[in-house]
VEXMARVO-33990 format. One record per residue (C-alpha): x, y, z; chain; residue number from 0; residue in three letters. Coordinates in steps of 0.001 Angstrom, whole numbers, plus 524288, in hexadecimal, padded with zeros to 5 digits. Layout:
! VEXMARVO-33990
<<X,Y,Z>,A,NUM,ala>
...
END
This chain:
! VEXMARVO-33990
<<B9B3F,9C922,6AED9>,A,0,met>
<<BA357,9BDCB,6B2AC>,A,1,his>
<<BB1EC,9BE63,6AD8E>,A,2,lys>
<<BBD1B,9B8FC,6AF62>,A,3,leu>
<<BC9EA,9BEF4,6AE60>,A,4,leu>
<<BD7AE,9B85C,6AD6B>,A,5,ser>
<<BE418,9BB93,6AA79>,A,6,phe>
<<BED44,9B419,6A014>,A,7,leu>
<<BFB7E,9B027,6A283>,A,8,gly>
<<C083B,9ADFE,699EF>,A,9,thr>
<<C0BB7,99EFD,69C68>,A,10,arg>
<<C08AB,9926A,69805>,A,11,asp>
<<BFF87,98C51,6A14D>,A,12,tyr>
<<BFFC3,981F3,6A57A>,A,13,thr>
<<BF213,979BF,6A53E>,A,14,pro>
<<BECBD,97483,6B14F>,A,15,val>
<<BDF24,970CA,6B5E9>,A,16,tyr>
<<BD88E,97AD5,6BEA3>,A,17,tyr>
<<BD0BC,9789B,6CA34>,A,18,thr>
<<BC73D,980B9,6D273>,A,19,leu>
<<BBB39,97D2B,6DAAC>,A,20,asn>
<<BBCAA,96E6C,6D720>,A,21,gly>
<<BBB7D,9723D,6C9B0>,A,22,lys>
<<BC73D,96E3F,6C007>,A,23,arg>
<<BCB97,97702,6B2CF>,A,24,ser>
<<BCE19,96EF7,6A712>,A,25,ser>
<<BDEA4,9711E,6A3C7>,A,26,lys>
<<BE11F,97CBF,6A139>,A,27,thr>
<<BEC4F,985A1,69C51>,A,28,ser>
<<BE42A,990D6,6A113>,A,29,phe>
<<BDD3D,99129,6AE9C>,A,30,phe>
<<BD4DB,99B1F,6A8A0>,A,31,gln>
<<BCCCD,98FB6,6A0F6>,A,32,arg>
<<BCDEF,9897D,6AF30>,A,33,ala>
<<BC623,992FC,6B5A9>,A,34,leu>
<<BBE8A,994F6,6AACA>,A,35,leu>
<<BBA49,9865E,6AB29>,A,36,glu>
<<BB54F,98753,6B913>,A,37,phe>
<<BADC1,994D7,6B5B6>,A,38,met>
<<BA627,98B82,6AD4B>,A,39,arg>
<<B98D3,98E57,6B3CE>,A,40,asp>
<<B9C23,99DBD,6B70A>,A,41,asp>
<<BA418,9A0A0,6AB37>,A,42,ser>
<<BA8D2,9AE06,6A97A>,A,43,pro>
<<BA150,9B726,69F0D>,A,44,asp>
<<BAF4C,9BCB3,69ADF>,A,45,glu>
<<BBDA7,9B753,69B41>,A,46,val>
<<BC8D2,9C195,69BE3>,A,47,ile>
<<BD61F,9BE84,69989>,A,48,ile>
<<BE1BC,9C74C,69DD4>,A,49,phe>
<<BEE08,9C588,695FC>,A,50,leu>
<<BF987,9CBC4,692E5>,A,51,thr>
<<C00FF,9CBE3,6840F>,A,52,asp>
<<C07C4,9C0AF,689F0>,A,53,gln>
<<BFD5C,9B872,68D96>,A,54,ala>
<<BF735,9BB40,682AF>,A,55,arg>
<<C00AC,9B551,67BB6>,A,56,lys>
<<C02AE,9AA8C,6827E>,A,57,gln>
<<BF55D,9A453,686B2>,A,58,asn>
<<BEA7D,9AD37,6838A>,A,59,trp>
<<BE7C4,9A4B2,67822>,A,60,lys>
<<BE860,99885,67F0B>,A,61,lys>
<<BE08F,99E5D,68972>,A,62,leu>
<<BD349,9A30D,680BC>,A,63,lys>
<<BD485,99582,67ACE>,A,64,glu>
<<BD44C,98E45,68699>,A,65,glu>
<<BC8FD,996AA,68BA6>,A,66,leu>
<<BC276,99544,67EF2>,A,67,glu>
<<BC09E,98728,68057>,A,68,glu>
<<BB693,98B54,68C5A>,A,69,leu>
<<BB0B4,99360,6847A>,A,70,gly>
<<BB635,99FF8,68AFC>,A,71,val>
<<BB96C,9ABDF,682FD>,A,72,lys>
<<BC367,9B4B5,68AEA>,A,73,ser>
<<BC8DD,9C099,689FA>,A,74,lys>
<<BD73E,9C5A9,688DE>,A,75,gly>
<<BD950,9D2E2,69049>,A,76,val>
<<BE7F3,9D8A0,68F1D>,A,77,gln>
<<BF086,9DC19,69B05>,A,78,ile>
<<BFDC5,9E0EF,69A50>,A,79,ser>
<<C0447,9D857,6A647>,A,80,gly>
<<C0D33,9E36C,6A6C3>,A,81,ile>
<<C13A0,9E667,6B4D3>,A,82,gly>
<<C1178,9F2E9,6B3BD>,A,83,arg>
<<C0871,9FC79,6BA29>,A,84,glu>
<<C02DB,A027C,6B1AC>,A,85,glu>
<<BFFCB,9F488,6A9D9>,A,86,glu>
<<BFC1E,9F07E,6B4E2>,A,87,leu>
<<BEFAA,9F9D9,6B774>,A,88,trp>
<<BECEC,9F7FB,6A8BD>,A,89,lys>
<<BEAED,9E9DA,6AB4B>,A,90,asp>
<<BE32E,9EEF8,6B576>,A,91,phe>
<<BDAA1,9F6F9,6ADA6>,A,92,gly>
<<BDA36,9ECBF,6A28D>,A,93,arg>
<<BD32A,9E109,6ABEE>,A,94,ile>
<<BCB87,9E9DB,6B280>,A,95,leu>
<<BC50E,9EC08,6A4FE>,A,96,glu>
<<BC2C0,9DEE4,6A3BF>,A,97,cys>
<<BB90E,9E133,6AE34>,A,98,leu>
<<BAA0F,9E76D,6AEB7>,A,99,asp>
<<BA288,9EA39,6B9AF>,A,100,asn>
<<B9C07,9DE95,6C084>,A,101,gly>
<<BA5D9,9D453,6B90A>,A,102,asp>
<<BA6BF,9C8DC,6C2A8>,A,103,glu>
<<BB450,9C2BA,6C1F2>,A,104,ile>
<<BBD6D,9B7BA,6C0C8>,A,105,asp>
<<BCA82,9B9D5,6C123>,A,106,phe>
<<BD580,9B041,6BE27>,A,107,asp>
<<BE427,9B432,6C1CF>,A,108,ile>
<<BEA7F,9A77D,6BF47>,A,109,thr>
<<BF34C,9AD53,6B3C3>,A,110,tyr>
<<BF490,9BA10,6B8AF>,A,111,ser>
<<C027F,9BF65,6B995>,A,112,phe>
<<C0A00,9C7EE,6C4C2>,A,113,arg>
<<C0077,9D265,6C7D5>,A,114,tyr>
<<BF568,9CE8F,6C335>,A,115,gln>
<<BEEEF,9C7FA,6CD6B>,A,116,pro>
<<BEE01,9D4E8,6D516>,A,117,ile>
<<BEB93,9DDC1,6CC08>,A,118,met>
<<BDE5C,9D35E,6C759>,A,119,ala>
<<BDB4B,9D34D,6D781>,A,120,met>
<<BDCB4,9E2A0,6D4BF>,A,121,leu>
<<BD3C2,9E25F,6C957>,A,122,val>
<<BC848,9DA05,6CFA4>,A,123,ile>
<<BC9A8,9E194,6DD72>,A,124,his>
<<BC7C8,9F11B,6D46A>,A,125,phe>
<<BBCB1,9EA37,6CABF>,A,126,ala>
<<BB644,9E399,6D75E>,A,127,ser>
<<BB528,9F21E,6DBEB>,A,128,val>
<<BB3DC,9F92D,6CF29>,A,129,val>
<<BABE5,9F0C5,6C770>,A,130,lys>
<<BA4D0,9E89A,6D1AA>,A,131,asp>
<<BAE3A,9DBC8,6CC35>,A,132,val>
<<BA835,9CF3C,6D117>,A,133,gln>
<<BB56A,9C669,6D3B8>,A,134,ile>
<<BB04B,9B723,6D26A>,A,135,arg>
<<BBD21,9B1E5,6D37E>,A,136,gly>
<<BCD00,9B3B2,6D141>,A,137,ile>
<<BD1DC,9A72E,6CC5C>,A,138,tyr>
<<BE01D,9A155,6CD03>,A,139,tyr>
<<BE59C,9931B,6C4F2>,A,140,gly>
<<BEE41,98FD8,6CEBE>,A,141,asn>
<<BF857,98900,6C5FF>,A,142,phe>
<<C03B4,9881B,6CFDD>,A,143,glu>
<<BF9AB,981C3,6DA48>,A,144,glu>
<<BF909,977F8,6CFB2>,A,145,lys>
<<BF7E3,967F6,6D387>,A,146,val>
<<BF924,96186,6C71C>,A,147,gly>
<<BF2B6,9651E,6BCF1>,A,148,asp>
<<BE743,96B95,6C591>,A,149,glu>
<<BE9C2,979E8,6CA46>,A,150,ala>
<<BDFD2,981B1,6D5E4>,A,151,pro>
<<BD88B,98C5F,6D2F2>,A,152,val>
<<BD8E3,996F7,6DC0D>,A,153,leu>
<<BCCCF,9A2CB,6DCBC>,A,154,asn>
<<BD2B3,9AD25,6E2B2>,A,155,leu>
<<BC565,9B2D8,6E5A9>,A,156,arg>
<<BC746,9B47F,6F385>,A,157,asn>
<<BD291,9BDC6,6F12C>,A,158,phe>
<<BC7B5,9C7BD,6EBFD>,A,159,val>
<<BBEEE,9C2B0,6F833>,A,160,asp>
<<BC866,9C775,70263>,A,161,met>
<<BCBE0,9D2DD,6F9B3>,A,162,gln>
<<BBF93,9D74A,6FADD>,A,163,glu>
<<BBCDE,9D5F1,706DE>,A,164,trp>
<<BC9FD,9DCC3,70B5F>,A,165,ile>
<<BC3E2,9E70A,70465>,A,166,thr>
<<BB5B3,9E6F6,7083D>,A,167,asn>
<<BB94B,9E537,716A0>,A,168,val>
<<BC394,9EEE8,717A6>,A,169,tyr>
<<BBAB2,9F990,71188>,A,170,ala>
<<BB0BB,9F6E1,71E3D>,A,171,phe>
<<BBD5B,9F6FE,7268E>,A,172,val>
<<BC28D,A031C,7230E>,A,173,glu>
<<BB525,A0A5C,71FAA>,A,174,ser>
<<BAACE,A03F7,727F8>,A,175,gly>
<<BA1C1,A003E,71C7B>,A,176,arg>
<<B9DE3,9F26E,719C3>,A,177,ala>
<<B94C7,9F518,70B77>,A,178,glu>
<<B9F28,9EFFA,70218>,A,179,ser>
<<BA164,9E2EB,70B0B>,A,180,leu>
<<B940B,9E1C6,70B0D>,A,181,ser>
<<B9340,9E15D,6FD34>,A,182,lys>
<<B9DD5,9DAE1,6F8FA>,A,183,trp>
<<B99A6,9CE39,702D9>,A,184,val>
<<B8D6B,9CEF9,6FD31>,A,185,glu>
<<B9224,9CF3A,6EF14>,A,186,glu>
<<B9B1C,9C376,6F270>,A,187,lys>
<<B9119,9BCF5,6FAF6>,A,188,lys>
<<B9064,9B2A9,6EEAB>,A,189,gly>
<<B9E9F,9B007,6EC6A>,A,190,leu>
<<BA27E,9AE9E,6FA4A>,A,191,met>
<<B96D6,9A4B7,6FE84>,A,192,ser>
<<B9C69,99D39,6F4B7>,A,193,gln>
<<BACF1,99DDD,6F979>,A,194,ser>
<<BB15E,9930B,703F3>,A,195,ser>
<<BBAB9,99CE4,706A8>,A,196,leu>
<<BB13D,9A96A,70889>,A,197,ser>
<<BAC6A,9AB2A,7176B>,A,198,pro>
<<B9D58,9A7C2,718C4>,A,199,arg>
<<B9544,9B0DD,70FC2>,A,200,val>
<<B8D8F,9B39F,71E3D>,A,201,glu>
<<B97C1,9B6EA,72442>,A,202,ala>
<<B9C31,9C18C,71C69>,A,203,ala>
<<B8F70,9C6A6,71B12>,A,204,glu>
<<B8D60,9C7A9,72936>,A,205,glu>
<<B9852,9CFC0,72B20>,A,206,leu>
<<B9546,9D94D,71FC3>,A,207,val>
<<B8943,9D99C,724BC>,A,208,lys>
<<B8EE7,9DC6D,73229>,A,209,lys>
<<B992C,9E639,72F02>,A,210,trp>
<<B8D94,9EEFE,72706>,A,211,asn>
<<B8555,9EEE1,73265>,A,212,gln>
<<B9289,9F3DC,739D6>,A,213,leu>
<<B9486,9FDA6,73068>,A,214,ala>
<<B8749,A032E,7304F>,A,215,glu>
<<B8694,A04BA,73D7C>,A,216,asn>
<<B9309,A0D48,73B1E>,A,217,leu>
<<B8F2F,A13F8,73133>,A,218,gln>
<<B80B8,A18C0,737D1>,A,219,thr>
<<B87BA,A1A23,74567>,A,220,cys>
<<B8137,A0E7F,74C6A>,A,221,arg>
<<B8767,A0F77,75761>,A,222,gly>
<<B8079,A05EF,75F03>,A,223,pro>
<<B82A5,9FC0D,754BA>,A,224,lys>
<<B8F9B,9FD5F,751D1>,A,225,ile>
<<B9417,9F40D,75CBA>,A,226,ser>
<<B8B08,9E8BF,759D9>,A,227,arg>
<<B8E00,9ECBC,74BB9>,A,228,ser>
<<B9C06,9EB07,74CC2>,A,229,ala>
<<B9D19,9DE2C,754B3>,A,230,lys>
<<B92FE,9D5FD,74B3B>,A,231,glu>
<<B9B89,9DC67,73F55>,A,232,ala>
<<BA79C,9D718,7479B>,A,233,gln>
<<BA039,9C903,74B1B>,A,234,ile>
<<B9DDA,9C8E5,73B26>,A,235,ala>
<<BAC4A,9CBCE,7382E>,A,236,leu>
<<BB025,9C04C,74116>,A,237,gln>
<<BA8C5,9B6C6,73A69>,A,238,gln>
<<BAD7D,9BB34,72DF3>,A,239,val>
<<BBA23,9B8A8,73361>,A,240,arg>
<<BB61E,9AAD0,73769>,A,241,lys>
<<BB094,9A8C6,72AAC>,A,242,glu>
<<BBF9E,9A872,7267E>,A,243,glu>
<<BBF2D,9ADDF,719A7>,A,244,pro>
<<BC93E,9AA6F,71016>,A,245,tyr>
<<BD51F,9A5C6,715EB>,A,246,pro>
<<BDC19,9B02D,70F88>,A,247,thr>
<<BD560,9BC64,713F0>,A,248,phe>
<<BDEBD,9BEE1,72082>,A,249,val>
<<BE14B,9CC61,71911>,A,250,pro>
<<BD1E0,9CF75,71B47>,A,251,leu>
<<BD343,9CB94,7294E>,A,252,tyr>
<<BDC6C,9D669,72D08>,A,253,ala>
<<BCFDC,9DF43,7286C>,A,254,leu>
<<BC846,9D728,730FA>,A,255,phe>
<<BCF9B,9D8A0,73BB6>,A,256,asp>
<<BD050,9E730,73A1F>,A,257,asp>
<<BBFD4,9E684,73AD7>,A,258,leu>
<<BBEC1,9DE3C,7450A>,A,259,glu>
<<BC555,9E5C9,74EBD>,A,260,asn>
<<BBF37,9F299,749F2>,A,261,gln>
<<BB0E9,9EB1D,74CF9>,A,262,leu>
<<BB675,9E701,7594F>,A,263,glu>
<<BB6BE,9F3DB,75DAA>,A,264,lys>
<<BA96A,9F7B6,7598A>,A,265,met>
<<BA3BB,9EBB8,75DE7>,A,266,ala>
<<BA7C3,9EBCA,76CCC>,A,267,ile>
<<B9A4E,9EAC3,77183>,A,268,gly>
<<B9B52,9F943,777A7>,A,269,asp>
<<B916B,A0391,771AE>,A,270,asp>
<<B9AC8,A0F36,7760C>,A,271,ile>
<<BA791,A08E2,7724B>,A,272,glu>
<<BA315,A0288,7650F>,A,273,ala>
<<B9F21,A0F6D,7614B>,A,274,asn>
<<BAA56,A1748,76576>,A,275,leu>
<<BB27A,A0A99,75D2A>,A,276,glu>
<<BA991,A0D63,75268>,A,277,thr>
<<BABFE,A1C1B,7523F>,A,278,val>
<<BBB74,A1A47,74F9B>,A,279,gln>
<<BB731,A0D91,745A8>,A,280,trp>
<<BB052,A19AD,73DE5>,A,281,cys>
<<BB9C5,A24A1,73EB8>,A,282,ile>
<<BC3CB,A1993,739DC>,A,283,asp>
<<BBAE3,A1690,72ED1>,A,284,his>
<<BB785,A24D3,72ADF>,A,285,gly>
<<BA862,A24AC,731E6>,A,286,leu>
<<BAA74,A3027,736C7>,A,287,ile>
<<B9B79,A36C2,73805>,A,288,gln>
<<B97E7,A27ED,73E76>,A,289,gln>
<<BA477,A2AB5,74697>,A,290,ala>
<<B9F6C,A38B5,74B2E>,A,291,tyr>
<<B9142,A3314,74D74>,A,292,thr>
<<B9485,A2690,755D0>,A,293,leu>
<<B9FF6,A2C5C,75CB0>,A,294,leu>
<<B95D6,A37FE,76432>,A,295,thr>
<<B8B14,A2D9F,765A6>,A,296,glu>
<<B940A,A256F,76DA0>,A,297,val>
<<B99DD,A30CA,775ED>,A,298,val>
<<B89D2,A31B7,7777B>,A,299,ile>
<<B86EC,A2448,77AC9>,A,300,thr>
<<B93AA,A2442,783E4>,A,301,ala>
<<B8BA4,A2FBC,78C23>,A,302,phe>
<<B7E7F,A2756,78A52>,A,303,cys>
<<B867A,A1B39,791AC>,A,304,trp>
<<B8BCE,A2427,79CBF>,A,305,ala>
<<B7FCD,A2AC2,79F2A>,A,306,glu>
<<B77BE,A1CFD,79FD7>,A,307,gly>
<<B6FC7,A20D1,79301>,A,308,arg>
<<B6CD1,A18F0,78880>,A,309,asn>
<<B7253,A1DB6,77B80>,A,310,pro>
<<B6814,A17DF,77253>,A,311,ile>
<<B5D5F,A1D23,7795F>,A,312,lys>
<<B5C2B,A2B93,770C8>,A,313,lys>
<<B56D2,A3234,77E56>,A,314,lys>
<<B62F4,A2DE6,78588>,A,315,lys>
<<B6C27,A30E8,77A19>,A,316,arg>
<<B6720,A3CF7,7797E>,A,317,gly>
<<B6740,A411F,78763>,A,318,glu>
<<B752A,A3DD5,786A3>,A,319,ile>
<<B7A9B,A4466,77C44>,A,320,thr>
<<B7342,A5206,7814F>,A,321,trp>
<<B7A83,A5046,78D10>,A,322,his>
<<B8819,A4D10,786EB>,A,323,ile>
<<B851E,A5B1A,77E7E>,A,324,asn>
<<B8204,A62C0,78988>,A,325,lys>
<<B8F3D,A5DDF,78FB3>,A,326,ala>
<<B93FC,A6251,78641>,A,327,ile>
<<B8C3D,A7014,7876A>,A,328,glu>
<<B910F,A708F,79432>,A,329,val>
<<B9FC9,A6CF8,79187>,A,330,leu>
<<BA031,A76B7,78925>,A,331,lys>
<<B9B43,A8133,792F7>,A,332,gly>
<<B8FDA,A8264,789EC>,A,333,gln>
<<B84BC,A7DEB,79562>,A,334,lys>
<<B8689,A7E84,7A346>,A,335,ser>
<<B807D,A73BF,7ABBD>,A,336,phe>
<<B7567,A7D6A,7B12C>,A,337,asp>
<<B6F6D,A79F8,7A47B>,A,338,cys>
<<B6B94,A6B1F,7A560>,A,339,phe>
<<B6438,A6143,7B111>,A,340,thr>
<<B6C3C,A5C62,7BB0C>,A,341,pro>
<<B6AA0,A4F30,7B3E4>,A,342,lys>
<<B6EC4,A5572,7A7FB>,A,343,gln>
<<B7CB2,A5C26,7B006>,A,344,gln>
<<B7E80,A4EA8,7B40A>,A,345,asp>
<<B7F2D,A4812,7A829>,A,346,val>
<<B87B6,A5433,7A169>,A,347,ile>
<<B91A8,A5354,7AC71>,A,348,arg>
<<B93FF,A44AA,7AB12>,A,349,arg>
<<B952B,A46F8,79C01>,A,350,met>
<<B9FC0,A543B,79EF3>,A,351,leu>
<<BAA33,A4958,7A5E1>,A,352,lys>
<<BABF7,A443A,797F0>,A,353,his>
<<BAD55,A52BF,7920F>,A,354,ser>
<<BB8FE,A4DC4,78819>,A,355,glu>
<<BAEC0,A43DC,7813A>,A,356,leu>
<<BA3B0,A4FB4,7811E>,A,357,leu>
<<BAD7F,A5758,77B78>,A,358,ile>
<<BB206,A4C8F,77151>,A,359,ala>
<<BA0ED,A48C1,76E97>,A,360,tyr>
<<B9F88,A56C6,76C19>,A,361,gln>
<<BA9A4,A57AD,761B3>,A,362,arg>
<<BA5CD,A4B19,75B01>,A,363,ile>
<<B9704,A513F,75A80>,A,364,ala>
<<B98E4,A5CA6,75472>,A,365,asp>
<<BA20F,A5679,74A5C>,A,366,leu>
<<B971E,A4B06,7487F>,A,367,arg>
<<B8C80,A55FB,74659>,A,368,his>
<<B9467,A5B31,73C56>,A,369,asp>
<<B94E1,A4FA4,73572>,A,370,ile>
<<B85F3,A4D49,73717>,A,371,asn>
<<B8116,A5A3F,73296>,A,372,his>
<<B8C6F,A573D,72643>,A,373,ala>
<<B93CB,A6431,72831>,A,374,gly>
<<B852D,A6C46,72891>,A,375,trp>
<<B8ADE,A7335,73464>,A,376,arg>
<<B9348,A80F3,737D5>,A,377,glu>
<<BA11B,A7D35,739A0>,A,378,asn>
<<BA092,A6D7D,7352D>,A,379,ser>
<<BABD7,A6914,73572>,A,380,lys>
<<BB556,A62E4,7295C>,A,381,glu>
<<BB6BC,A54E8,723A3>,A,382,ala>
<<BC1C1,A5389,72A85>,A,383,gly>
<<BBF0D,A57BF,736B0>,A,384,ile>
<<BB580,A4C13,73B13>,A,385,phe>
<<BBF6A,A3F45,73A99>,A,386,leu>
<<BC7CC,A4973,742C5>,A,387,lys>
<<BBD00,A4B92,74C57>,A,388,gly>
<<BBA60,A3CEB,74EFB>,A,389,leu>
<<BC973,A3963,7508C>,A,390,lys>
<<BCB2D,A445F,75974>,A,391,glu>
<<BBFDC,A3FE0,7644B>,A,392,asn>
<<BBC90,A31F6,760D2>,A,393,tyr>
<<BC79E,A2E44,76B20>,A,394,leu>
<<BC3F3,A38EF,77497>,A,395,ile>
<<BB553,A3476,7747A>,A,396,ile>
<<BB8D6,A257D,7758F>,A,397,val>
<<BC2BE,A2837,78292>,A,398,asn>
<<BB8CE,A312E,789A5>,A,399,tyr>
<<BAD79,A2843,78689>,A,400,ile>
<<BB4E5,A1D87,78BA0>,A,401,arg>
<<BB774,A2667,79508>,A,402,gln>
<<BAAC4,A29E3,7981F>,A,403,leu>
<<BA4AB,A1A89,79929>,A,404,arg>
<<BB076,A15AB,7A1C3>,A,405,gln>
<<BA9AD,A2019,7AB81>,A,406,glu>
<<B9D9B,A1BD8,7AB0B>,A,407,val>
<<BA07A,A0FCF,7ABD5>,A,408,lys>
<<BA946,A111D,7B974>,A,409,gln>
<<B9C45,A181F,7BE7D>,A,410,val>
END
């Protein structure tokens, strides 16, 4: 249902003409009448006026008469207007009770008093999450900026957009999941295309598309695709910034800066370095299983690279994994070199030069197996051990992989 929500004050309001999007209202003392005149082509199904006892005595009868001249019936809802915390929460509840699931809301805050605009914004945000309420507009009849007997009208809907952008971008920055942002852009596509202040819909959609692809590659451990995917997401983010969505979006740019810095590390173009940076990203975002998978596999990839084997080829990768495991057995005294062919011994001997890397790899691989088997094995670890294991071994593996690569380059 389309609803108009408004506050009524206690002052004697000077009659003026209001202007919005090239339209001019009749001369009126009450902004609610002007706003409803602007909405004639899309009138709300219900008009709800929030008022205190004093506002009811002072202005309610006069406002009702003006609205009835337009053929509009309105409902008055009592609020206290008292600045005590207990009463504030009661008023919050009274406003929220006027909203039903799926409502489309226009909110007029022209005559809201003191804390009421902040309360209105909180109700809007809360209702959009809990009741799936959609905000069409937030209006302010800017009497203070009148010229002669004409006053402009501000639609503050853009600030709701900014709040939702921040919420959804922050959700991706913190969790690495882009579903909520994707859903929001899809829902707001129509409104965004109608607003000259919004970024181009295409740029926003492309950003969400690339973020989704990156998130999927991270969540499913698509190691070879992460660097390119991060680069595409970075380019899409830069394109949205070029669109300059709303001059007031400076707070959002701080989140964009942080996100772009993270993307830049993963978009380095070197698959091994990109995967190492991705492991840190996964640790920071609580993707523990993904971090274990990527970290064990990047060690194998690094040894493939050192031995001149194609890490994508199943047979070649399997051979290197076998050699790593045998080198660990030799290192632990469980096998002797006599068990292997001269060619195998050469590979194992080269690997043993990086014994610290092999030991850290085994610790990580064992914990990874524990996760992948869902704890269904003897001596399974407690949940808190896994993040600790990552933090203890990650930097060791990073340092020794870089050392391994540097030595190979010098040969």
